[in-house]
C-alpha positions in Angstrom: -36.4 34.9 -52.8 -33.6 32.8 -53.9 -31.2 33.8 -51.1 -33.8 32.8 -48.4 -34.6 29.7 -50.3 -30.8 28.8 -50.0 -30.4 29.3 -46.1 -33.7 27.4 -45.3 -32.3 24.5 -47.6 -29.1 24.7 -45.4 -30.8 24.8 -42.3 -33.0 21.7 -43.2 -29.5 20.0 -44.1 -28.0 20.7 -40.9 -31.0 19.6 -38.6 -31.3 16.3 -40.7 -27.2 16.1 -40.2 -28.0 17.0 -36.5 -30.6 14.3 -36.1 -28.7 11.2 -37.9 -25.4 12.3 -35.4 -28.1 11.9 -32.0 -29.1 9.0 -33.5 -25.3 7.5 -33.8 -24.8 8.8 -30.6 -28.0 7.1 -29.0 -27.0 3.8 -30.6 -23.4 4.1 -29.4 -24.4 5.1 -25.6 -26.9 2.2 -25.9 -24.3 -0.3 -27.1 -21.8 1.0 -24.3 -24.6 0.9 -21.8 -24.9 -3.1 -22.7 -21.4 -3.6 -22.4 -20.9 -1.9 -19.0 -24.0 -3.6 -17.6 -22.2 -7.0 -18.4 -19.0 -5.9 -16.9 -19.6 -3.6 -13.9 -21.4 -6.2 -11.7 -19.1 -9.3 -12.4 -16.4 -6.6 -11.6 -17.9 -5.5 -8.2 -18.5 -9.2 -7.4 -14.8 -9.9 -8.1 -13.7 -6.8 -5.9 -15.8 -7.9 -3.3 -14.5 -11.4 -3.5 -10.9 -10.1 -3.0 -12.2 -7.7 -0.2 -13.5 -10.8 1.7 -10.3 -12.8 1.2 -8.5 -9.9 2.5 -10.9 -9.9 5.6 -11.8 -6.2 4.8 -14.9 -6.0 6.7 -16.2 -3.7 4.2 -17.7 -4.2 0.5 -18.7 -1.8 -2.6 -22.2 -2.0 -3.8 -24.4 0.4 -6.5 -21.6 0.4 -8.9 -23.0 2.5 -11.7 -22.0 4.3 -14.8 -22.6 8.0 -16.0 -21.6 10.4 -18.4 -20.9 13.9 -16.9 -19.8 16.5 -19.4 -20.0 13.8 -22.0 -17.1 11.8 -20.1 -17.7 8.3 -19.4 -17.3 7.6 -15.6 -18.7 5.0 -13.0 -19.0 5.3 -9.0 -20.2 3.2 -6.3 -20.9 3.2 -2.2 -19.4 1.5 0.4 -20.9 -0.6 2.7 -19.7 -0.6 6.4 -21.6 -2.7 9.0 -24.6 -3.2 6.6 -24.5 0.7 6.3 -24.0 2.3 2.4 -22.0 5.3 2.4 -21.4 7.5 -0.6 -17.7 8.0 -1.8 -18.2 11.8 -1.8 -16.3 14.4 -3.6 -14.7 17.6 -2.9 -17.7 19.4 -1.7 -18.7 16.8 1.3 -17.9 18.0 4.4 -15.9 16.6 7.0 -18.7 15.4 9.6 -20.7 13.2 6.4 -19.5 9.8 6.0 -17.5 9.4 2.8 -14.7 7.7 1.6 -12.1 9.8 3.0 -13.2 9.6 6.8 -14.8 6.1 7.1 -11.5 3.9 6.0 -8.5 3.5 7.6 -5.0 3.8 6.0 -4.9 -0.1 5.7 -8.5 -0.2 4.3 -7.9 2.2 1.5 -4.5 0.5 0.3 -6.6 -3.0 0.5 -9.4 -1.3 -1.5 -6.9 -0.2 -4.2 -5.3 -3.7 -4.3 -8.5 -5.0 -4.9 -9.5 -3.1 -7.5 -6.1 -3.6 -9.4 -6.4 -7.1 -8.7 -9.7 -7.5 -10.3 -8.7 -5.4 -13.3 -5.6 -7.7 -14.2 -7.9 -10.7 -14.1 -9.8 -9.2 -16.7 -6.9 -7.8 -18.9 -6.8 -9.8 -22.2 -3.2 -8.8 -22.5 -2.2 -9.9 -18.9 0.3 -12.7 -20.3 2.1 -10.3 -22.1 2.3 -7.3 -19.5 5.0 -6.5 -17.1 3.2 -5.9 -13.9 4.5 -3.5 -11.1 3.3 -3.2 -7.3 4.5 -0.1 -5.7 4.6 -1.0 -1.8 1.2 -3.0 -1.9 1.7 -3.7 1.7 1.2 -0.8 3.9 -0.3 0.1 6.8 -2.0 -3.5 7.1 -2.3 -6.3 9.9 -0.2 -9.5 9.5 -3.1 -11.5 7.9 -3.3 -9.3 4.8 0.3 -9.1 4.4 0.1 -13.1 4.1 -3.1 -12.7 1.7 -1.3 -10.1 -0.2 2.0 -12.4 -0.7 -0.5 -14.9 -2.0 -2.5 -12.6 -4.3 0.8 -11.7 -5.8 2.3 -14.8 -6.5 -0.8 -15.9 -8.2 -0.8 -12.8 -10.5 3.1 -13.7 -11.2 2.3 -16.9 -12.9 -0.4 -15.2 -15.2 1.6 -12.1 -16.4 4.7 -11.8 -18.2 7.0 -10.3 -15.5 6.1 -8.9 -12.1 8.2 -6.3 -10.2 7.2 -5.4 -6.4 8.6 -2.6 -4.8 8.6 -2.0 -1.0 10.6 -0.7 1.9 9.5 -3.8 4.0 12.2 -6.4 3.9 10.2 -9.0 5.6 7.4 -8.4 3.3 9.8 -9.1 0.4 11.3 -12.0 2.0 8.1 -14.1 1.9 7.6 -13.3 -1.5 11.3 -14.4 -2.3 10.6 -17.8 -0.3 7.6 -18.5 -2.5 8.9 -17.6 -6.1 10.9 -20.2 -8.2 14.6 -19.8 -7.5 15.4 -19.6 -11.3 12.8 -17.0 -11.9 13.5 -14.3 -9.1 15.9 -11.6 -8.4 16.1 -9.1 -5.4 17.7 -5.7 -6.1 18.0 -2.8 -3.7 18.5 1.2 -4.2 21.8 2.2 -2.7 23.1 5.7 -1.9 26.3 6.6 -3.8 26.4 10.2 -2.3 27.7 12.2 -5.3 27.1 9.6 -7.9 23.6 9.1 -7.0 21.7 6.1 -6.6 22.7 2.3 -7.5 20.8 -0.5 -8.1 22.8 -3.8 -6.9 21.7 -7.3 -5.7 21.0 -7.5 -2.0 20.8 -10.7 0.1 17.3 -10.8 1.6 18.6 -13.7 3.9 20.9 -11.4 5.7 18.6 -8.2 5.1 15.8 -9.6 7.3 17.9 -11.4 10.1 16.9 -10.1 13.3 13.4 -8.9 12.1 11.1 -11.5 11.3 7.3 -11.4 10.4 6.9 -12.9 14.0 8.6 -9.5 15.5 6.3 -7.2 13.6 3.1 -9.4 14.5 3.9 -9.4 18.2 4.3 -5.7 18.2 1.3 -4.9 16.3 -0.5 -7.2 18.7 0.8 -5.5 21.7 -0.7 -2.2 20.0 -4.1 -3.6 19.7 -4.1 -5.5 23.2 -1.3 -4.9 25.3 -0.5 -8.7 24.8 3.3 -9.6 25.5 6.1 -8.9 27.9 7.0 -5.5 28.0 10.7 -6.2 28.0 10.4 -8.6 25.1 8.3 -5.9 23.1 11.3 -3.3 24.0 13.9 -5.7 22.5 11.9 -6.2 19.5 11.2 -2.7 18.9 15.1 -2.3 18.4 15.6 -5.3 16.3 13.1 -4.2 14.0 14.3 -0.9 13.6 18.0 -1.8 13.2 17.0 -4.4 10.5 15.1 -1.8 8.6 17.8 0.9 8.8 20.1 -1.7 7.4 18.0 -2.9 4.5 16.8 0.7 3.7 20.3 2.3 3.7 22.6 -0.7 3.2 25.8 1.5 2.2 25.0 3.8 5.5 25.4 1.1 8.2 27.0 -2.0 9.0 25.8 -5.5 9.9 27.5 -5.0 13.2 25.7 -1.7 13.8 23.3 -1.5 16.8 20.6 1.2 17.2 22.8 3.6 19.4 25.5 3.3 16.3 23.1 4.1 13.7 21.9 7.2 15.6 25.3 8.3 16.0 26.3 7.8 12.6 22.8 9.8 11.2 23.9 12.5 14.0 27.5 12.7 12.6 26.5 12.6 8.8 24.0 15.8 9.4 21.7 16.9 6.3 23.8 15.0 4.1 23.1 11.6 5.5 20.4 9.5 3.8 18.3 8.8 7.0 18.4 12.3 8.1 14.7 12.2 8.0 14.2 9.7 10.6 16.8 11.2 13.1 14.6 12.6 15.4 12.4 9.7 15.6 15.1 7.0 16.0 17.2 9.2 18.6 14.0 9.6 20.7 13.3 5.7 20.2 16.7 4.6 21.1 16.8 6.8 24.2 13.7 5.4 25.4 14.5 1.9 24.8 18.3 1.9 25.9 17.5 2.6 29.4 16.1 -1.0 29.6 18.5 -2.4 27.4 21.9 -1.5 28.6 25.1 -2.1 26.6 23.1 -3.6 24.1 23.1 -7.0 26.0 20.3 -8.7 26.5 21.9 -9.8 29.7 22.3 -6.7 31.2 18.5 -5.8 31.0 17.0 -4.2 34.3 13.9 -5.0 35.8 12.8 -1.3 36.0 9.2 -0.7 35.8 8.0 -0.3 32.6 4.9 2.1 31.8 2.6 0.2 29.4 1.0 3.6 27.8 4.5 4.8 27.4 5.6 1.8 25.8 2.4 1.8 23.6 3.2 5.1 21.9 6.8 4.2 21.4 5.7 0.9 19.6 3.4 3.2 17.4 6.2 5.2 16.5 8.3 2.1 15.6 5.4 0.4 13.7 5.2 4.0 11.7 8.9 4.2 10.7 8.9 0.7 9.3 5.7 1.0 7.4 3.8 -1.7 9.4 1.2 0.6 11.5 -1.6 -1.9 11.7 -4.9 -0.8 9.9 
């Protein structure tokens, strides 16, 4: 029957068209597989090289690609103490080792930075690209901070422009010191109350006075192994917090404000003060440290007994405020 023949011919044509499309898909997938195999392993190796440079203590392995749902994706495993650990997903139980429960905050930051740096190295348009790092140093130790500075400065030489955003003035100061004088600028966001926020040039030299990288390192070292003179640790806590507040809220505090003054200004400003979210922590730390630091005068420090366990808790809280809690 003519009608049936037309239907059969149409079916045959559609089957042939489907087979042609499937052949094209197979060819395209084979080409993509070949390309990926030539990229994934070197990419994995470079990421691990960065992790080694950061003294991360872990690597990635078994980097693979797949097409779940027809979408190209990649996966990998972590290797910690020579034990491979799957990344896991939303269905992974809390008791099963996975990405979310085996890496510290500092390690996760380091891994993300290694991925980003490896990607930038392979970007053919890097020389024409504006690269932005948003708080690249966060919850990491002193060595990783220095290595992060080193890697960022290497990247600055191979891209069109580089922007680094951070709350850590000491970290920014290390970058600033390594950047060519004619090619650097430092801007801060200041609160203008009803007028909103404003970008303005800031003086990093002044912003980091009293809060050196050594002070942060010493607090982190005390937190790790209890090393250091206890009364000196308390002094450094106050200096670190004072400089952090002056740097983060330049329009709210004066260069002559001590920690007690800052707590008082936040209290007076109430909910409208830009640093209100820090009030409770700063108030408690000020209350604790002031008993050993009468009148903000180092000559008045008393020899009162200091509880190392209590001090450790306040050091941890201090480092958390200034985004320098060690990994």
